Phi, psi and omega in degrees: 000137179255139180252129180287166180299322183291332183293347179272357178301315178301326180291313180298315179299319183295317182288328177293314179299315181300316181296313183291317180296322178299314180297312182297312183289326179293319176299320179295317180298319179301313181294314183290324179297321177296317181295320185270356178082017176275078182226159177220161182279138175277091190301329186274013178248147182302320184269359178049048183295155182273136183229137176304142188245003182253031181299339179300338177299322177295323178295315179299313182299316181296317182291318178298316181297315180294320181293317179292326177298316178295326183292324188251345187275131174047046189297334182296338183266000178270158189295320184203119180300313182297322181296315179295314180306310185296318182293306184295314184295317181295318178295316182296312183297312181299317182291322180292325177299315181286327175298320177297320176302317179296320179296316178298321179295321177300324185272318188249355179054072184293159175291153181300324181296323179292318179300322183283332188271321186299326178302340177301317179292326181293341181280349184300312178302322179290326178293317178297317180297327186270005181305128182098350179242104181235013184251143177230134176275118183247126180307137178076349179246331183092210183276126179241126178264115182270352179061220183294337178298335179300320183277322187267346182231305186298308182297307179300319181294319181298312182291323178296315181293313184295323181282317181287321182298321183296332181285343184281322185261081180213181175116350177242146183305121175081356187297300184296316181296321179292318177298317179297322179297317179295316180295316180294325178297318179297315180294324178295316180298316181294312185293317184290346176269001184247189177234174174063216182302325180296321178296312182293326174295324176297323177296316179298322177295320178295321176300317180295325177302314183285331174298313182288329173298315178296320181290324181296338175304326182258341186260346178294156179300131350278129189294137173263349180202149174255152180288335184069177178296326178299323180287312183293316178297318184292316179301312180298319182289324177296314180297317178296316181295319178296317179297322180289310182296328181266006180055046181247053184291322179298318179297317179301319181303310182289323181297330184261007178301316176302328181285337174295315177295322177297319178299317180297316180295319180290324180297328179296338180256011186058036176062028174257356181289161180241165177257353179294163174241184173252149186249133180274173179295333179277355179094009179270147175270140178216165176219118186260007178249193176289129182300131172237023176197156175298331178298322179290324177300316179294318180300327181280352180281340182173193180264109183229145171275169187305311183293335178286322175300317180297314181297320178299316179292326174298317181296319178300315179295325179298320178300315180289332176294320177296317177298322179299316180296314182298310185285331179286328185261003180235125178275115183243125178232159179293000000 
């Protein structure tokens, strides 16, 4: 399918709206969070200053605004109204359910079992959207048809893992948002080179890229706002939902490899470990115990300041993003 120059207007409009709404709403959240006392200590700073913690609301607002703009703008020039509706709506509903879970967790500090179980319900819109699609292309194996297991196991497990895993590797200024930006960029590149649902999922990924760019203006070192659980859960669920809706499972596998290692490290502590570090008199982050996060592994590699640890982890994720693109766009069989 060929897309005319004019058909890209909805995409351009959507990313502009998403970027601007993210900036506007995040600034509002910063001011209101300070007034209402929704703040947390920046552990990796010497003075442990207080920072607003509900910045994820800005991420949600930006993504919703951008997605709805894409859904309704210049619809006549899009390939299929029903196709766009199904892709955008399924991703939005699933992600908003998990975003709501994150907001409730920020306020009431939910039990781990509740956090792990609720994403199962959020996978229902994606399961309905995916009816008739039960096959996944797996490198070295080819096309595998999972049948009914695709709906009752693969989809719920994928969304649960992507949303919960993203919440584990956080705690440093700009870390989660930057990782999400790299992952979304990879999915956008893959999707925009395709047609049908994969293309529209790629557009949503591109919208998420600009949302996270807008948020990073405030979340980069030194952070003026934290994403909170609502932000980390929402970013993870959006990336997972986009990968599912766009049938980019191979890409998701590679993008989340760093989080597999994070899961292993956290599991050794029965998920009580932290990603924060200790700060030296020179301003370097260090960890003098057994690593219980990838952040600690990086800290033990040398003398790094907080933003340097973050950049190293971004580079690691970038490597896996490149692998995700290569393996998702190349059919490899034995």
